[in-house]
LOSE-682717 format. One record per residue: residue in three letters; x, y, z of N, C-alpha, C in turn. Coordinates in steps of 0.1 Angstrom, whole numbers, plus 2048, in hexadecimal, padded with zeros to 3 digits. Layout:
REM LOSE-682717
ALAXYZXYZXYZ/...
//
This chain:
REM LOSE-682717
UNK3C97DA1B23C97DD1A43C77EC1A1/UNK3C17F31AC3BD8011AA3C980A1A9/UNK3D48071AF3E08101AE3E880D1A1/UNK3E680219B3EF7FE1903EB804183/UNK3F580517B3F480A16D3FA800164/UNK3F27F915C3F77EE1543F37EF146/UNK3FC7EC13D3FA7EB12E3FE7DD12A/UNK3F57D41263F87C61233F57C3115/UNK3FF7C310D3FE7C00FE3FD7B20FB/UNK3F57AF0F03F57A10EB40379E0E5/UNK4087A70DD4147A50D541C7B20D4/UNK4297B10D14317BD0CF4347C10C1/UNK4307B80B74337BB0A94277B60A1/UNK4247BE09741A7BA08D4217BA07F/UNK41C7B30754237B20684267C0062/UNK4327C105C4377CC0554387D905D/UNK43A7D806A43C7E30734477E007D/UNK44F7EA0814597E808B4537E3098/UNK45C7DE0A14577DA0AE4507E50B6/UNK4447E20BB43C7EB0C34367F70BC/UNK4387F80AF4348040A74258060A8/UNK41D7FB0A840F7FC0A840A8010B6/UNK4127FF0C040D8020CE41380F0D3/UNK41B8160CB4228220D041982C0D6/UNK40D82F0D04058390D74008350E5/UNK3FD8280E63F98230F34058240FD/UNK4118200F841D82010142082E105/UNK41F8380FC4228450FF41984A10B/UNK40C84710940384B113405844121/UNK40883712040A82F12C416834134/UNK42183712D42D83B13442F84A134/UNK42485213342586013342C86613F/UNK43686E13D43E87414844A86B14C/UNK44B85F14645685614A46285A141/UNK46E85A14747A85C14048285013D/UNK48184614648883914448082D148/UNK48182214047A81614448380B145/UNK48080114D4887F414D4827EA144/UNK48A7E513B4857DA13248A7CD137/UNK4817C31374847B513B4847AD12F/UNK4907A812A4917A111D49279211E/UNK48F78D12A49377F12E48B774126/UNK48077812047876E11947E76910C/UNK48877110748F76D0FB49E76A0FF/UNK4A47620F64B275E0F94BC7680F7/UNK4BB7700EC4C577A0E84C07880EE/UNK4C578A0FA4C17961024C67A30FB/UNK4D27A30F64D87AF0F04CF7B30E4/UNK4CC7AA0DB4C57AD0CF4B77B20D2/UNK4B07AB0DC4A37AF0E04A37BD0E5/UNK4AC7C00EE4AD7CD0F44AF7D80E9/UNK4B77D50DF4B97DF0D44AC7E30CE/UNK4A37D90CB4967DD0C548E7E50CE/UNK48E7E20DB4857E90E448B7F70E7/UNK4987F90E749E8060E949A80F0DD/UNK49A8090D14978110C54888150C5/UNK47F80C0CA4718100CA46E81B0D4/UNK47481A0E04718240EA4788310E7/UNK4838310E048A83D0DC4808460D4/UNK4778400CD46D8480C54648500CD/UNK46284C0DA45A8540E346185B0EE/UNK46F85B0EC4778630F547985D103/UNK47884F10447A848111487840110/UNK48F84111A49C83911B49882B120/UNK49F82111B49D81311F4AA80E125/UNK4A98081314B38001384AF7F2137/UNK4B77E91324B47DB1314B97D313E/UNK4B17CB1444B47C41504C07BB14F/UNK4C37B61434CE7AD1414DB7B3142/UNK4DC7C01424E97C71434EE7C9151/UNK4E67C415A4EA7C51694EB7B816F/UNK4F47B61784F57A91804EA7A918B/UNK4E57B518E4DB7B61984CF7BE193/UNK4C77B918A4BD7C11834B27C718D/UNK4B17C11984A77C71A24AB7D51A5/UNK4B87D81A74BC7E51AA4B87F019F/UNK4B77EB1934B37F41884A57FA18A/UNK49C7F319148F7F819348E80519A/UNK4988091A14998161A849E82119F/UNK4A181D1934A782718949D82A17E/UNK49182417E48882517247B82A177/UNK47382E16C46583316F45A82916A/UNK45E81E16445581415F45C80715B/UNK4547FD1584597F01564527EA149/UNK45A7E41404547DD13545A7CF134/UNK4527C51354567B71334527B2125/UNK45C7AE11D4597AA10F45579C10E/UNK45179810244D78B0FF4587810FB/UNK4547740F945D7690F645775D0FD/UNK45F75510445A74A10B45774D119/UNK44B74A11D44674E12A44C746135/UNK44F73A13345573113D464736140/UNK46B73913647973E13847874C13F/UNK46F75413B46D76214146B760150/UNK46175815445D75716246875116A/UNK46F74716447B74116B48574C16E/UNK48975416549375F16748E769170/UNK48176D17047C77617A47D771188/UNK47B76418947D75E19748B75E19B/UNK49475A1924A27581954A9765199/UNK4A47701934AA77E1954A47851A1/UNK4997801A64917871B04897921AB/UNK48879319E48079E19847179C19A/UNK46C78F19B45E78D19C4587941A8/UNK45F7931B345979A1BF45B7A91BE/UNK4677AD1B946A7BB1B84617C31AF/UNK45F7BD1A34567C31994487C419E/UNK4437B91A44357B91AA4347C41B4/UNK43D7C61BC43D7D01C743C7DE1C1/UNK4457E11B74467EE1B04397F11A9/UNK4347E71A24277EA19A41B7EC1A2/UNK41A7E41AD40F7E61B64107F31BE/UNK41C7F91BE41D8061C441B8121BA/UNK41980E1AD4158181A441E81A198/UNK42981319743281418B42B80E17F/UNK42B81517442581016842C803163/UNK4237FA15F4287ED15A4227EA14C/UNK42B7E61434277E213642C7D4133/UNK4237CB12D4277BE1294237BB11B/UNK42A7B21154267AE10742879F106/UNK41D79810241E78A10042278310E/UNK42E77D10F43277711B432781127/UNK43578D12443579812E42779B133/UNK41D79812A40F79912E40B78D136/UNK41078113240D775139411776148/UNK41D77B14A42277B15841B786161/UNK41478E15B40C79816340079116A/UNK3FD7851653F177E16A3F4777177/UNK3EA77117D3ED7691893F675D187/UNK3F575717B3FD74C17740074D168/UNK40974416440C74415540573814F/UNK3FA7331553F37271503EC729142/UNK3EA73513E3E47381313ED73D127/UNK3FA73A12840473D11E402734112/UNK40873710740872E0FB4157270F9/UNK41E72910342C72510142F717105/UNK43A71110043F704105448706112/UNK4476FD11B44F6FE12845D6FA125/UNK46570311F47370011C47C700128/UNK47770613347E70514047370414B/UNK47770015746D6FF16246F70A16C/UNK46571316D46671E17646371B185/UNK46170E18845E70A19645070D19B/UNK44A71719543C71A19843672218C/UNK42972018942372817F41E735184/UNK41F73819141A744196422750191/UNK41B75B18D42276618642177318F/UNK42177E18842178B18F41478E196/UNK4097881913FB78A1983F7799198/UNK3F97A018D3F67AE18D3E77B0189/UNK3E17A61843D27A61803CC799186/UNK3BF7991873B878E18D3B1785183/UNK3B77851773B277D16C3BD778164/UNK3BB76E15B3C57691523C4770144/UNK3CF77013D3CF77512F3D576B126/UNK3CF76911A3D57611103D876B104/UNK3E576F1043E97780F83E97700EB/UNK3EA7770E03EA7710D33DE7680D1/UNK3D376B0D73C77630D63C37600C7/UNK3C17530C33BF74F0B63B17490B5/UNK3A974E0AB39C7480A839E73B0A0/UNK3957320A139672509939572908A/UNK39D72108239E72307439471806E/UNK38971C06837F71206338570A057/UNK38F70F0513957080453A06FF049/UNK3A46FF0563B06F705A3AC6E805D/UNK3B56DF05A3B46D105D3BB6CD06A/UNK3C16D70713C86D507D3BF6CF088/UNK3C36C408E3BB6BC0973BE6BF0A6/UNK3C76C80A93CA6CC0B63BF6D60BC/UNK3C06D80C93B66E10CF3B76EF0CA/UNK3AB6F60C93AB7040C63AF70B0D2/UNK3B27180D13B67200DD3AA7200E7/UNK39E7210E23927210EA3917140F2/UNK3937090EB3936FC0F239D6FB0FD/UNK3A97000FB3B37001053AF708111/UNK3A971410F3A571C11A399715122/UNK39170E11A38670612138C6FB12A/UNK3976F512539E6EC12D3A46F213A/UNK3A96FE1383AE7061443A370714E/UNK39770A14A38B70C1533866FF158/UNK38A6F31533876E715938E6E5167/UNK39A6EC1683A26EB1743A36F717C/UNK39F7031763A171017C39571817A/UNK39372218338772B18238A73917E/UNK39673D17D39A74B17939574F16B/UNK38F75A16A38B75E15C397760153/UNK39575F14639F76013C39B76A131/UNK3A377312D3A177C1223AA778117/UNK3A577410B3AD7720FF3AE77E0F7/UNK3BA7840F63BC7900EE3C378D0E1/UNK3BE7930D73C37900C93CE7990C6/UNK3D57960BB3E179D0B63DD7AC0B4/UNK3E67B50B83E47C30B63DB7CA0C0/UNK3D87C30CB3CF7C80D63D77C80E3/UNK3D17CF0ED3D77CF0FA3CD7D2104/UNK3D07CF1113C87D311C3CE7DE124/UNK3C77E81263CC7F412E3C47F313B/UNK3CC7F31463C57F21533CA7FD15C/UNK3C080615F3C38111683B7813171/UNK3B981717E3AF8191883A580E189/UNK3AA8011863A27F618739A7F317B/UNK39A7FC1713927FA16539B7F215A/UNK3947E915339B7E11493957E613C/UNK39E7EB13339A7F11263A17E911B/UNK39A7E411139F7DE1053A37E80FB/UNK3AF7E90F73B47F20ED3B67EB0DF/UNK3B47F20D53B67EC0C73A97EC0C0/UNK3A97E50B439E7E50AB3987D70AA/UNK39B7CE0B33967C00B338F7BE0C0/UNK3857B40C037F7B00CD3887A70D4/UNK3857A40E138C79A0E938278F0ED/UNK3867840F037D7790F437F776103/UNK37477610A37477511936E76711D/UNK376760125372753129370753139/UNK36474F13D36274E14C35C74014E/UNK36173915835E72B15B34F72A15C/UNK34A72015533C71D15633372614E/UNK33972F14633173813D33673712F/UNK32D73A12533173B11733B746115/UNK34574410D34F74E109348759102/UNK34C7661053467710FE35177A0F8/UNK34C7810ED35578B0E73527990ED/UNK35D7A00F035C7AE0F53627B80EC/UNK35B7C30EA3607CD0E136B7D60E8/UNK3737DD0E037D7E60E63767F00EF/UNK37C7F30FA3767FB1053777F4112/UNK36F7F811C36F7F212936A7E3129/UNK3727DB13036F7CD13136B7CA13F/UNK35F7C314035A7BF14E35C7B0150/UNK3627AD15C36479F15F35E79C16D/UNK35A79016F35578B17C361784183/UNK36978C18A3747861913727871A0/
//
């Protein structure tokens, strides 16, 4: 993890703002010096439309975007870019496509060698050891839940706090993560809307103006303030 440079967003859009607008200062800093990035649109069905939004967002900070769906061999595109961004949508569909194209191994190799990586929502999920803490429905079967394994903990993007006024009888997000820890021991960080995790030189930093919720097996969940996050991994 010490060579890697990761920016892992909870979400790519907040109300009344264009895609990625809230995160542009973080993105500009993260991809400083980059001229071109590879965008992976596979989590959504309409790749052309998705790529259009991302191209527009990165154009504001002077970075060219190549979308992986425009090539029959997207692995080859990794040698033409200075960074990678995997967008959100359905995590199962994303992981399945990453496996089928060979990108899962190729991206992991590039990022572990130092290429900057950015994920949002599903793109953040696949940066983890597995996708077991995604919020998505399994609309396709990716043959394995194992993901890029760029970090040694799990993330739950779009983390939601219980609504005390709701009559909904399903599990809260916290209860679902507690169920994960009944079967797994990997720590989980729940990151709320408008926040991100920045990982450089092995340090985990929470960006944004909200706290995150950290879950470790056998321990009470805790709130962590923006800044450096410590985990027992």
